[in-house]
Residue frames as qw, qx, qy, qz and C-alpha x, y, z in Angstrom:
[[0.633, -0.739, 0.085, -0.216, 69.08, 64.22, 63.75],
 [0.916, -0.174, -0.002, 0.360, 72.22, 62.01, 63.68],
 [0.480, 0.594, -0.070, 0.641, 74.19, 65.05, 62.41],
 [0.326, -0.851, 0.083, -0.403, 73.73, 66.85, 65.78],
 [0.833, -0.514, 0.174, 0.105, 75.60, 64.33, 67.94],
 [0.807, 0.223, 0.114, 0.534, 78.35, 64.21, 65.42],
 [0.182, 0.793, -0.023, 0.580, 78.67, 68.01, 65.47],
 [0.566, -0.778, 0.151, -0.225, 78.88, 67.89, 69.25],
 [0.914, -0.217, 0.190, 0.285, 81.51, 65.19, 69.18],
 [0.626, 0.504, 0.066, 0.591, 83.49, 67.05, 66.48],
 [0.136, -0.890, 0.103, -0.424, 83.35, 70.24, 68.67],
 [0.763, -0.609, 0.212, -0.033, 84.79, 68.33, 71.68],
 [0.873, 0.040, 0.201, 0.443, 87.51, 66.63, 69.59],
 [0.427, 0.699, 0.054, 0.572, 88.50, 69.96, 68.07],
 [0.349, -0.865, 0.171, -0.317, 88.70, 71.73, 71.51],
 [0.866, -0.408, 0.239, 0.162, 90.80, 68.84, 72.77],
 [0.781, 0.305, 0.157, 0.522, 93.13, 69.02, 69.78],
 [0.232, 0.763, -0.014, 0.603, 93.54, 72.76, 70.09],
 [0.345, 0.088, -0.574, 0.737, 94.46, 72.56, 73.86],
 [0.359, -0.382, 0.003, -0.851, 91.08, 73.73, 74.98],
 [0.592, -0.221, -0.774, 0.041, 90.58, 70.75, 77.23],
 [0.231, -0.150, -0.559, 0.782, 90.94, 72.97, 80.28],
 [0.326, -0.106, -0.117, -0.932, 87.85, 74.86, 79.14],
 [0.696, -0.202, -0.540, -0.429, 85.86, 71.78, 79.67],
 [0.539, -0.107, -0.718, 0.427, 87.20, 70.94, 83.10],
 [0.345, -0.848, -0.343, -0.211, 85.33, 72.30, 86.11],
 [0.625, -0.639, -0.036, 0.448, 88.58, 73.12, 87.93],
 [0.567, 0.464, 0.176, 0.658, 90.01, 75.17, 85.10],
 [0.064, 0.704, -0.020, 0.708, 91.55, 78.40, 86.35],
 [0.645, -0.709, 0.015, -0.284, 91.24, 77.46, 89.97],
 [0.103, 0.639, -0.707, 0.286, 94.43, 77.25, 92.05],
 [0.725, -0.100, -0.680, 0.049, 95.12, 73.84, 93.50],
 [0.457, -0.673, 0.291, -0.502, 94.38, 73.78, 97.20],
 [0.136, 0.282, -0.907, 0.282, 96.04, 71.51, 99.69],
 [0.563, -0.369, -0.711, -0.204, 93.79, 68.79, 101.15],
 [0.505, -0.739, 0.079, -0.439, 92.27, 69.64, 104.56],
 [0.851, -0.512, 0.105, 0.054, 94.59, 68.78, 107.43],
 [0.807, 0.187, 0.008, 0.560, 97.78, 69.35, 105.57],
 [0.347, -0.694, -0.083, 0.625, 100.12, 72.20, 106.61],
 [0.428, 0.859, 0.131, 0.250, 100.26, 75.28, 104.42],
 [0.580, 0.082, -0.186, 0.789, 103.60, 77.04, 104.29],
 [0.211, -0.686, -0.376, 0.586, 103.46, 80.19, 106.55],
 [0.330, 0.849, 0.260, 0.319, 102.57, 83.41, 104.77],
 [0.545, -0.083, -0.154, 0.820, 105.45, 85.75, 104.90],
 [0.067, -0.914, -0.351, 0.190, 104.47, 89.08, 106.33],
 [0.445, 0.722, -0.038, 0.528, 106.01, 92.24, 104.94],
 [0.502, -0.030, -0.409, 0.761, 108.59, 94.03, 106.98],
 [0.151, -0.788, -0.514, 0.302, 107.16, 96.58, 109.37],
 [0.162, -0.709, 0.064, 0.684, 109.32, 99.42, 108.10],
 [0.537, 0.254, 0.630, 0.499, 108.75, 98.76, 104.38],
 [0.190, 0.776, 0.381, 0.465, 107.03, 102.15, 103.74],
 [0.460, -0.618, -0.262, 0.581, 108.97, 104.34, 106.17],
 [0.270, -0.089, 0.254, 0.925, 110.24, 106.77, 103.55],
 [0.118, -0.491, -0.595, -0.625, 106.73, 107.21, 102.27],
 [0.433, -0.730, -0.515, 0.123, 105.41, 107.87, 105.79],
 [0.404, -0.463, -0.039, 0.788, 108.16, 110.44, 106.38],
 [0.134, 0.122, 0.436, 0.882, 107.36, 112.17, 103.05],
 [0.246, -0.616, -0.658, -0.356, 103.67, 112.12, 103.74],
 [0.456, -0.705, -0.395, 0.374, 104.10, 113.59, 107.23],
 [0.353, -0.284, 0.115, 0.884, 106.49, 116.32, 105.90],
 [0.024, -0.322, -0.531, -0.783, 104.05, 117.26, 103.18],
 [0.354, -0.668, -0.639, -0.142, 101.09, 117.26, 105.52],
 [0.445, -0.707, -0.256, 0.486, 102.83, 119.50, 108.07],
 [0.394, 0.868, 0.068, 0.295, 104.26, 121.75, 105.31],
 [0.691, -0.510, 0.021, 0.512, 107.74, 121.77, 106.93],
 [0.257, 0.963, -0.082, 0.007, 109.62, 124.93, 106.15],
 [0.667, 0.498, -0.372, 0.411, 113.35, 125.37, 105.58],
 [0.123, -0.605, 0.480, -0.624, 113.77, 126.92, 109.07],
 [0.808, -0.302, 0.299, -0.409, 112.07, 123.84, 110.57],
 [0.809, 0.377, -0.445, -0.070, 114.22, 121.40, 108.65],
 [0.162, 0.432, -0.783, 0.417, 116.75, 120.82, 111.53],
 [0.545, -0.142, 0.576, -0.593, 113.89, 119.73, 113.82],
 [0.855, 0.279, -0.053, -0.433, 112.32, 117.68, 111.06],
 [0.567, 0.473, -0.673, 0.036, 115.48, 115.70, 110.48],
 [0.153, -0.299, 0.799, -0.498, 115.44, 114.65, 114.10],
 [0.729, 0.129, 0.376, -0.558, 111.93, 113.35, 113.72],
 [0.785, 0.446, -0.354, -0.244, 112.81, 111.51, 110.41],
 [0.271, 0.485, -0.795, 0.244, 115.82, 109.97, 112.09],
 [0.410, -0.139, 0.725, -0.536, 113.76, 108.70, 114.99],
 [0.830, 0.268, 0.124, -0.474, 111.19, 107.16, 112.54],
 [0.683, 0.483, -0.541, -0.088, 113.87, 105.42, 110.58],
 [0.014, 0.399, -0.826, 0.398, 115.57, 104.10, 113.71],
 [0.624, -0.007, 0.548, -0.557, 112.19, 102.69, 114.96],
 [0.821, 0.408, -0.139, -0.375, 111.52, 101.12, 111.63],
 [0.463, 0.495, -0.727, 0.106, 114.95, 99.39, 111.61],
 [0.213, -0.248, 0.816, -0.477, 114.41, 98.07, 115.17],
 [0.753, 0.163, 0.321, -0.551, 110.93, 96.71, 114.27],
 [0.741, 0.490, -0.404, -0.218, 112.42, 95.08, 111.17],
 [0.210, 0.446, -0.827, 0.271, 115.16, 93.47, 113.23],
 [0.470, -0.095, 0.684, -0.549, 112.70, 92.15, 115.78],
 [0.831, 0.323, 0.071, -0.447, 110.43, 90.75, 113.02],
 [0.613, 0.494, -0.616, -0.043, 113.44, 88.98, 111.36],
 [0.043, -0.335, 0.847, -0.410, 114.40, 87.43, 114.66],
 [0.638, 0.071, 0.518, -0.565, 110.89, 86.22, 115.21],
 [0.812, 0.438, -0.202, -0.328, 110.76, 84.75, 111.71],
 [0.385, 0.514, -0.757, 0.115, 114.04, 83.03, 112.34],
 [0.195, -0.155, 0.851, -0.463, 112.69, 81.34, 115.42],
 [0.684, 0.058, -0.078, -0.723, 109.41, 80.38, 113.72],
 [0.765, 0.113, -0.607, -0.184, 110.34, 76.68, 113.22],
 [0.226, 0.146, -0.809, 0.523, 111.28, 76.27, 116.86],
 [0.447, -0.594, -0.662, -0.097, 108.63, 75.11, 119.31],
 [0.016, 0.372, -0.295, 0.880, 107.62, 77.92, 121.63],
 [0.235, -0.411, -0.820, 0.322, 105.87, 77.60, 124.92],
 [0.109, -0.868, -0.453, -0.173, 103.14, 79.93, 126.09],
 [0.445, -0.766, -0.007, 0.464, 105.72, 81.74, 128.30],
 [0.480, -0.126, 0.408, 0.766, 108.01, 82.26, 125.30],
 [0.150, 0.582, 0.552, 0.578, 105.21, 83.74, 123.24],
 [0.307, -0.888, -0.339, 0.055, 104.12, 86.00, 126.13],
 [0.508, -0.573, 0.152, 0.625, 107.66, 87.22, 126.58],
 [0.388, 0.181, 0.519, 0.740, 107.93, 87.84, 122.86],
 [0.024, -0.797, -0.502, -0.335, 104.72, 89.92, 122.96],
 [0.422, -0.850, -0.134, 0.286, 106.00, 91.85, 125.95],
 [0.541, -0.279, 0.297, 0.736, 109.31, 92.50, 124.18],
 [0.226, 0.440, 0.564, 0.662, 107.46, 93.86, 121.16],
 [0.221, -0.885, -0.389, -0.129, 105.23, 96.07, 123.24],
 [0.505, -0.688, 0.028, 0.520, 108.31, 97.40, 125.14],
 [0.446, 0.002, 0.443, 0.777, 110.05, 98.15, 121.72],
 [0.078, 0.677, 0.516, 0.519, 106.99, 99.91, 120.44],
 [0.336, -0.898, -0.263, 0.106, 106.68, 101.98, 123.59],
 [0.524, -0.492, 0.180, 0.671, 110.37, 102.92, 123.44],
 [0.337, 0.284, 0.526, 0.728, 109.91, 103.83, 119.76],
 [0.095, -0.831, -0.470, -0.280, 106.93, 106.01, 120.61],
 [0.484, -0.793, -0.091, 0.358, 108.86, 107.76, 123.35],
 [0.531, -0.166, 0.376, 0.740, 111.77, 108.30, 121.02],
 [0.193, 0.536, 0.550, 0.611, 109.48, 109.76, 118.38],
 [0.258, -0.892, -0.367, -0.053, 107.67, 112.00, 120.93],
 [0.528, -0.630, 0.065, 0.566, 111.03, 113.35, 122.20],
 [0.393, 0.024, 0.472, 0.789, 112.14, 114.13, 118.67],
 [0.071, 0.643, 0.596, 0.476, 108.69, 115.63, 117.75],
 [0.296, -0.792, -0.411, 0.340, 108.39, 118.01, 120.67],
 [0.279, -0.482, 0.159, 0.815, 110.96, 120.61, 119.44],
 [0.096, 0.203, 0.639, 0.736, 109.46, 120.46, 115.90],
 [0.153, -0.701, -0.686, -0.121, 105.94, 120.90, 117.26],
 [0.281, -0.729, -0.247, 0.574, 107.10, 123.96, 119.24],
 [0.190, -0.324, 0.367, 0.851, 108.39, 125.53, 115.96],
 [0.173, 0.419, 0.788, 0.417, 105.23, 124.89, 114.01],
 [0.201, -0.169, -0.098, -0.960, 102.74, 127.67, 113.09],
 [0.533, 0.063, 0.549, -0.640, 99.17, 127.43, 114.36],
 [0.785, 0.354, -0.175, -0.477, 98.00, 125.96, 111.11],
 [0.532, 0.374, -0.759, 0.029, 100.77, 123.41, 111.14],
 [0.154, -0.147, 0.816, -0.538, 99.99, 122.54, 114.78],
 [0.728, 0.174, 0.245, -0.616, 96.32, 122.03, 113.75],
 [0.743, 0.390, -0.479, -0.259, 97.48, 119.65, 111.01],
 [0.232, 0.318, -0.862, 0.320, 99.71, 117.75, 113.53],
 [0.441, -0.055, 0.600, -0.665, 96.86, 117.53, 115.94],
 [0.802, 0.269, -0.016, -0.534, 94.68, 116.00, 113.26],
 [0.585, 0.425, -0.688, -0.060, 97.40, 113.60, 112.18],
 [0.257, 0.170, -0.862, 0.401, 97.74, 112.31, 115.64],
 [0.564, -0.244, 0.129, -0.778, 94.06, 112.45, 116.77],
 [0.956, -0.090, 0.030, -0.279, 93.66, 108.71, 116.45],
 [0.497, -0.525, 0.667, 0.183, 96.28, 106.10, 117.28],
 [0.413, 0.423, -0.650, -0.478, 97.60, 104.32, 114.17],
 [0.957, -0.001, 0.000, -0.289, 96.09, 100.93, 113.26],
 [0.237, -0.533, 0.811, 0.043, 98.56, 98.11, 114.08],
 [0.776, 0.218, -0.445, -0.391, 98.28, 95.26, 111.71],
 [0.581, 0.138, -0.782, 0.182, 98.43, 91.75, 113.19],
 [0.190, -0.222, 0.568, -0.770, 96.96, 92.87, 116.53],
 [0.282, -0.296, -0.906, -0.107, 94.39, 90.63, 118.14]]
């Protein structure tokens, strides 16, 4: 019987010697968490326009844009890129002011500015899309109607 405790002790010593001590610790493999009440660094949100070229390519493929519709399509793609650039700029400005104390009024004004920018971008997109839509075949119009049947999900909305 005394051989068993010796074998267990030898196993622990061997694991420790081989660097396997973390296998014996209950917190092994768990990321260290900050104690409650301490400030976590803010999580960086990705830029709003990060996938714009993919969205443009997806829409072009879904609508099956023809060579004769390309002129109208370029206007749509240009409007989408401009909107993405504007949203990216606004997000950068917001991130730049993150460390400054903001009042409730400042935050409400900021929300209103974002809403106005989104509305202007939607109007610009609609204005560019109308001539393209008029040039679409019935099947393409059906695809467009399905694409825009539901409003897009906006991340970060409350």
